C-alpha positions as CSV (number, residue, x, y, z in Angstrom):
1,X,90.8,-14.6,58.7
2,X,89.2,-10.7,58.2
3,X,85.8,-10.3,60.3
4,X,84.4,-8.4,57.4
5,X,84.8,-11.7,55.3
6,X,83.2,-13.5,57.7
7,X,80.3,-11.0,58.0
8,X,80.1,-11.1,54.1
9,X,79.6,-14.8,53.8
10,X,77.2,-14.7,56.7
11,X,74.3,-13.4,54.4
12,X,74.6,-16.8,52.4
13,X,73.3,-18.2,55.2
14,X,69.5,-16.5,54.0
15,X,69.2,-20.2,52.2
16,X,68.9,-22.2,55.0
17,X,65.7,-19.7,55.5
18,X,64.5,-21.2,52.9
19,X,64.0,-24.7,54.2
20,X,65.8,-27.8,54.8
21,X,65.5,-29.4,51.3
22,X,66.9,-26.0,49.3
23,X,69.5,-26.1,51.9
24,X,70.6,-30.0,51.2
25,X,70.5,-28.8,47.4
26,X,73.0,-26.5,47.8
27,X,74.9,-28.8,50.3
28,X,74.9,-31.5,47.8
29,X,75.7,-29.0,44.7
30,X,79.1,-28.4,47.0
31,X,80.1,-31.9,46.6
32,X,80.9,-32.6,50.1
33,X,79.5,-36.1,50.5
34,X,81.4,-39.0,49.8
35,X,85.4,-39.3,48.8
36,X,85.5,-35.6,47.2
37,X,84.0,-34.4,51.3
38,X,87.8,-36.1,52.5
39,X,89.7,-33.3,51.4
40,X,91.6,-32.8,54.0
41,X,92.9,-29.0,52.8
42,X,89.2,-27.4,52.8
43,X,87.1,-26.3,56.0
44,X,84.2,-28.9,57.2
45,X,81.7,-27.7,59.8
46,X,79.8,-30.5,61.8
47,X,78.2,-31.5,64.7
48,X,77.8,-34.2,67.3
49,X,74.3,-35.7,67.0
50,X,72.6,-35.7,70.8
51,X,69.1,-37.1,69.8
52,X,66.0,-34.6,71.5
53,X,64.1,-38.3,71.9
54,X,65.4,-40.5,74.4
55,X,69.2,-39.3,74.3
56,X,71.3,-42.4,72.8
57,X,69.3,-44.5,74.5
58,X,67.3,-44.5,71.2
59,X,68.7,-46.9,69.9
60,X,66.7,-49.2,72.1
61,X,64.0,-47.0,71.8
62,X,64.2,-46.2,68.1
63,X,61.4,-43.8,66.9
64,X,62.6,-42.7,63.1
65,X,60.1,-39.9,63.2
66,X,61.6,-38.1,65.8
67,X,65.5,-38.8,64.2
68,X,64.2,-37.4,60.9
69,X,63.2,-34.1,62.4
70,X,66.5,-33.8,64.2
71,X,68.2,-34.3,60.9
72,X,65.9,-31.5,59.6
73,X,66.9,-29.6,61.8
74,X,70.9,-30.1,62.1
75,X,70.6,-29.9,58.1
76,X,68.9,-26.3,58.4
77,X,71.8,-25.7,60.7
78,X,74.5,-25.9,57.8
79,X,76.2,-29.1,58.9
80,X,78.0,-31.3,56.3
81,X,78.4,-34.0,59.0
82,X,77.8,-35.1,62.3
83,X,79.5,-37.6,64.4
84,X,77.2,-40.1,65.7
85,X,77.7,-42.4,68.7
86,X,77.4,-46.0,69.0
87,X,76.7,-47.6,72.3
88,X,78.7,-50.7,72.4
89,X,77.3,-53.0,75.0
90,X,73.9,-52.0,73.1
91,X,74.9,-53.4,69.5
92,X,77.6,-56.0,70.9
93,X,76.0,-57.2,73.8
94,X,78.3,-60.5,73.5
95,X,81.2,-61.3,72.4
96,X,80.7,-63.7,69.2
97,X,77.1,-61.6,68.2
98,X,76.4,-58.0,67.2
99,X,72.5,-57.4,67.3
100,X,71.1,-57.4,63.4
101,X,68.4,-55.1,65.0
102,X,71.1,-52.2,65.9
103,X,72.6,-52.7,63.1
104,X,69.3,-52.0,60.6
105,X,68.7,-48.7,62.9
106,X,72.5,-47.7,62.2
107,X,71.8,-48.4,58.6
108,X,68.5,-46.6,58.6
109,X,70.2,-43.4,60.4
110,X,73.1,-43.1,57.9
111,X,70.5,-43.4,55.0
112,X,68.6,-40.5,56.6
113,X,71.2,-39.0,57.0
114,X,72.3,-39.4,53.4
115,X,69.5,-37.8,52.1
116,X,70.1,-34.3,53.9
117,X,73.7,-34.8,52.4
118,X,75.2,-35.1,55.3
119,X,78.1,-37.3,56.2
120,X,78.5,-40.0,59.0
121,X,81.5,-40.5,61.0
122,X,80.6,-43.3,63.3
123,X,82.4,-44.0,66.3
124,X,82.8,-47.4,67.7
125,X,83.9,-48.4,71.0
126,X,81.8,-46.2,73.0
127,X,82.4,-47.1,76.7
128,X,82.1,-43.7,78.1
129,X,79.8,-41.0,76.9
130,X,78.7,-37.3,79.1
131,X,80.2,-39.3,82.0
132,X,78.6,-42.3,81.8
133,X,80.3,-45.9,81.3
134,X,78.9,-48.0,78.8
135,X,80.9,-51.4,79.1
136,X,79.7,-54.6,77.5
137,X,79.1,-57.3,79.7
138,X,82.1,-59.5,78.5
139,X,84.4,-56.2,79.4
140,X,86.0,-55.5,82.6
141,X,87.8,-52.2,83.4
142,X,91.2,-53.1,82.8
143,X,94.2,-52.9,80.8
144,X,93.1,-55.8,78.5
145,X,91.0,-54.0,76.3
146,X,94.0,-53.2,74.8
147,X,96.2,-56.7,75.1
148,X,93.8,-59.5,75.8
149,X,93.3,-61.8,72.5
150,X,89.4,-62.3,73.6
151,X,88.9,-58.6,73.1
152,X,90.6,-58.0,70.4
153,X,88.6,-61.1,68.5
154,X,85.1,-59.6,69.8
155,X,86.3,-55.7,68.7
156,X,87.0,-57.4,65.4
157,X,84.0,-59.0,64.8
158,X,82.5,-55.6,65.8
159,X,84.1,-53.9,63.7
160,X,84.2,-56.2,60.2
161,X,80.0,-56.7,61.2
162,X,79.6,-52.9,61.0
163,X,81.8,-52.6,57.6
164,X,79.3,-54.6,56.1
165,X,76.7,-52.4,57.1
166,X,78.3,-48.9,56.4
167,X,79.9,-49.7,52.9
168,X,77.3,-49.5,50.7
169,X,76.7,-45.7,52.2
170,X,78.7,-43.1,50.2
171,X,77.9,-40.5,53.0
172,X,80.0,-42.6,55.8
173,X,83.1,-40.6,56.3
174,X,85.3,-43.1,58.6
175,X,85.0,-44.9,61.8
176,X,86.4,-42.9,64.7
177,X,87.4,-45.7,67.4
178,X,84.9,-44.4,69.8
179,X,84.5,-41.9,72.5
180,X,87.1,-40.5,73.8
181,X,88.7,-44.0,74.6
182,X,91.4,-43.0,77.1
183,X,88.2,-41.8,79.7
184,X,87.4,-45.3,79.9
185,X,90.5,-47.6,78.9
186,X,93.7,-46.7,80.6
187,X,96.7,-48.6,79.5
188,X,100.8,-47.8,79.1
189,X,101.5,-45.9,75.9
190,X,103.2,-48.8,74.2
191,X,100.1,-50.8,74.4
192,X,97.8,-48.4,73.3
193,X,100.4,-47.4,70.4
194,X,100.4,-50.7,69.4
195,X,96.3,-51.4,69.7
196,X,95.9,-48.1,67.8
197,X,97.8,-49.5,65.1
198,X,96.5,-52.7,64.6
199,X,93.1,-50.9,64.7
200,X,94.0,-48.2,61.9
201,X,94.8,-51.2,59.9
202,X,91.6,-53.5,60.8
203,X,89.7,-50.2,60.2
204,X,91.5,-49.5,56.6
205,X,90.8,-52.9,55.7
206,X,87.0,-52.9,56.4
207,X,86.8,-49.8,54.9
208,X,89.1,-49.0,52.2
209,X,87.8,-45.6,51.3
210,X,87.0,-44.2,54.9
211,X,89.1,-42.0,57.0
212,X,89.5,-43.6,60.6
213,X,90.8,-41.6,63.6
214,X,91.1,-41.5,67.3
215,X,89.0,-38.8,69.3
216,X,90.6,-38.8,72.3
217,X,90.2,-36.2,74.6
218,X,92.7,-33.7,75.9
219,X,94.4,-35.4,78.3
220,X,97.0,-37.5,75.7
221,X,97.9,-34.3,74.6
222,X,98.6,-32.4,77.5
223,X,100.1,-35.6,80.0
224,X,100.9,-39.1,79.7
225,X,97.6,-41.2,79.7
226,X,97.3,-44.3,77.1
227,X,98.3,-43.1,74.0
228,X,101.5,-41.3,72.8
229,X,101.2,-37.7,71.1
230,X,103.8,-38.6,69.0
231,X,101.4,-41.9,67.4
232,X,98.4,-39.9,67.3
233,X,99.7,-36.8,65.4
234,X,101.3,-39.3,63.2
235,X,97.8,-40.3,62.1
236,X,96.5,-39.2,59.0
237,X,94.1,-36.8,60.5
238,X,95.1,-36.2,64.2
239,X,91.7,-34.9,66.7
240,X,91.8,-32.4,69.4
241,X,88.4,-32.5,72.1
242,X,88.8,-29.0,73.4
243,X,86.8,-27.6,75.9
244,X,87.8,-24.9,78.6
245,X,86.3,-26.2,81.6
246,X,87.8,-29.5,81.2
247,X,91.3,-28.6,80.3
248,X,90.9,-26.2,83.3
249,X,92.0,-23.1,81.1
250,X,89.5,-21.3,83.6
251,X,93.0,-21.0,85.9
252,X,94.6,-18.9,83.4
253,X,91.6,-16.4,82.4
254,X,88.2,-16.2,82.1
255,X,85.6,-17.0,79.6
256,X,87.1,-14.7,76.7
257,X,90.1,-14.4,77.4
258,X,93.2,-16.1,75.0
259,X,93.4,-19.6,77.6
260,X,89.5,-20.2,76.7
261,X,89.1,-18.3,72.9
262,X,92.7,-19.4,71.7
263,X,92.3,-22.9,72.9
264,X,91.4,-24.3,69.3
265,X,94.2,-22.8,67.9
266,X,96.7,-23.7,71.0
267,X,96.4,-27.1,70.3
268,X,96.4,-27.1,67.0
269,X,100.0,-25.7,67.2
270,X,100.6,-28.4,70.4
271,X,99.5,-31.2,67.9
272,X,101.8,-29.5,65.3
273,X,104.6,-29.3,67.2
274,X,104.8,-33.3,68.5
275,X,104.3,-33.6,64.0
276,X,106.9,-31.6,63.0
277,X,105.4,-30.5,60.7
278,X,103.0,-27.2,59.8
279,X,100.5,-28.8,56.9
280,X,100.0,-31.2,59.1
281,X,95.6,-31.5,58.7
282,X,94.3,-31.0,62.6
283,X,90.3,-31.6,63.3
284,X,88.7,-30.1,66.0
285,X,86.5,-33.2,66.5
286,X,84.6,-32.2,69.4
287,X,84.5,-28.4,71.0
288,X,82.9,-26.3,73.3
289,X,83.1,-24.2,76.7
290,X,80.9,-26.6,79.2
291,X,81.4,-22.8,81.1
292,X,78.0,-23.2,83.5
293,X,77.6,-19.7,84.1
294,X,78.2,-18.3,80.5
295,X,75.0,-17.6,79.1
296,X,73.8,-17.9,75.7
297,X,75.0,-14.8,73.9
298,X,78.5,-15.7,75.4
299,X,78.1,-18.8,74.2
300,X,77.6,-17.6,71.2
301,X,80.4,-14.8,70.6
302,X,83.0,-17.6,72.2
303,X,82.1,-20.1,69.4
304,X,83.1,-17.0,66.7
305,X,86.1,-16.3,68.2
306,X,87.4,-19.4,68.7
307,X,86.5,-20.9,65.5
308,X,88.1,-17.9,63.9
309,X,91.3,-18.2,66.0
310,X,91.2,-21.5,64.9
311,X,90.9,-21.0,61.5
312,X,93.7,-19.0,61.7
313,X,95.9,-21.7,63.1
314,X,94.7,-23.4,60.0
315,X,92.1,-26.3,61.1
316,X,90.6,-28.0,59.2
317,X,87.3,-29.1,60.3
318,X,84.8,-27.8,63.1
319,X,82.4,-30.6,64.6
320,X,80.3,-28.9,67.9
321,X,79.2,-30.3,70.7
322,X,76.2,-31.1,70.1
323,X,73.3,-30.6,67.9
324,X,70.5,-30.6,71.0
325,X,70.4,-30.0,75.0
326,X,70.0,-32.8,77.0
327,X,66.2,-33.4,78.3
328,X,66.4,-32.8,81.8
329,X,64.4,-35.8,82.3
330,X,67.5,-38.2,83.0
331,X,70.1,-37.7,85.3
332,X,73.6,-36.2,83.8
333,X,76.2,-33.3,85.2
334,X,74.6,-30.0,85.1
335,X,76.8,-29.1,82.4
336,X,75.8,-31.8,80.1
337,X,71.8,-29.9,80.0
338,X,72.9,-26.6,77.6
339,X,75.4,-27.2,75.1
340,X,73.4,-27.9,72.0
341,X,73.1,-25.2,69.3
342,X,69.5,-26.6,69.9
343,X,67.5,-26.4,72.7
344,X,65.2,-30.0,73.3
345,X,62.6,-29.0,72.2
346,X,64.0,-27.3,68.4
347,X,64.8,-23.7,69.4
348,X,67.7,-22.3,67.4
349,X,69.9,-20.8,70.0
350,X,72.5,-17.6,69.2
351,X,75.1,-20.2,69.0
352,X,73.1,-22.1,66.9
353,X,72.8,-19.1,64.2
354,X,76.8,-18.1,64.6
355,X,77.6,-21.7,63.6
356,X,75.0,-21.8,60.5
357,X,76.8,-18.4,59.5
358,X,80.2,-20.1,59.8
359,X,79.3,-22.8,58.0
360,X,77.9,-21.2,55.5
361,X,81.2,-18.0,54.5
362,X,83.4,-21.1,55.0
363,X,82.3,-24.9,54.3
364,X,84.5,-26.1,51.4
365,X,87.5,-22.9,51.7
366,X,90.8,-23.4,51.4
367,X,92.6,-24.2,54.9
368,X,95.3,-21.9,55.2
369,X,98.5,-23.1,56.9
370,X,100.7,-21.6,59.4
371,X,104.1,-20.5,58.5
372,X,107.5,-20.7,60.1
373,X,109.1,-22.9,62.0
374,X,107.3,-25.8,64.2
375,X,107.8,-25.2,67.9
376,X,109.5,-27.6,70.0
377,X,106.7,-29.9,72.4
378,X,106.9,-29.3,75.8
379,X,110.0,-30.3,77.6
380,X,107.6,-31.4,80.9
381,X,104.6,-33.2,79.9
382,X,102.3,-33.0,82.8
383,X,99.0,-30.5,82.9
384,X,100.7,-27.9,84.3
385,X,103.9,-27.5,81.9
386,X,101.9,-28.5,79.0
387,X,100.2,-24.9,80.0
388,X,103.0,-23.6,80.3
389,X,103.7,-24.2,77.1
390,X,100.5,-23.1,76.0
391,X,100.4,-19.7,77.5
392,X,103.9,-19.0,75.7
393,X,102.4,-19.7,72.5
394,X,99.7,-17.4,73.2
395,X,101.7,-14.6,74.5
396,X,99.4,-14.4,77.4
397,X,100.4,-13.7,81.2
398,X,98.1,-14.8,83.9
399,X,96.4,-11.6,85.4
């Protein structure tokens, strides 16, 4: 992508300054909501939603006014979709019962998003989120998540109840299986792949027009972990979660060196190597540096450079992690407190302004896929082996 095009396109972000209502009208005219918004060959820009008040504990302490304030601010940044996190044990505390109150709150959240012309990707089996585990009382950490009939019966009930709530909403993109399932429930790839195929079929039956994905973390793409890369890459829209900190990119260079800045681009090439085709659409479902000592301006520069590099490699959609910094009243890994496009009290950070400019410049534009032959996937499926492949692809030698 030509940087001059980006700078010129950034002028379009001025519409956001007119306020969320004006922005929503423009976004609505762009036709990104509903089925028209599921064109994988056109760029989209969204964010993983982190509620500013009470984090995702808000499902149990609901404040619609606070949610509305968040959504207005997020719309003002140019996001056309949000990935929203269900917390499984809150919604389904018993294998035979799904909480009507929580379904009502989900219905309200999706409605409020629709009023602001934002689509919703709804996670389902969120048992791990930002380092915390949320296991339903009827589950244990075992391979049984993927293989036991009692677990499948509970999962199916939950998906069908969610489908009844979400089907009337035109702004529901579809389901994400969960938040990085492999970080919570592990299994041999044969069991993970079989469950994945069965879950895709169930979700398609429940929401036939939806786009359903399995948002794993980086591990199954780098090494053996629960789902095979071939099965993941064969899905309609493979998802990658790209973090220089968590992928250990910093072993191979600084925050602004290719192993970090080109991580999204390289992981997209890796996915296409497993898919066997260069025109395979790829979704950056989570991305950030998670580098604590990178200042705000540095994070903004990383965001711009990494997205531009990823678009050069034909990455279709971008969903940044996350909307708001986590309130320091809660105990989290320190890295979680500074990942937002906005502070917890709503100040737009430098990276928020860059996100807005990127979204306004490129949303709806055609994806340009890379040309040439597809590289062979890594011969050694380990973290080190995959990083060797990525560094070779980047033509980067460790200093």
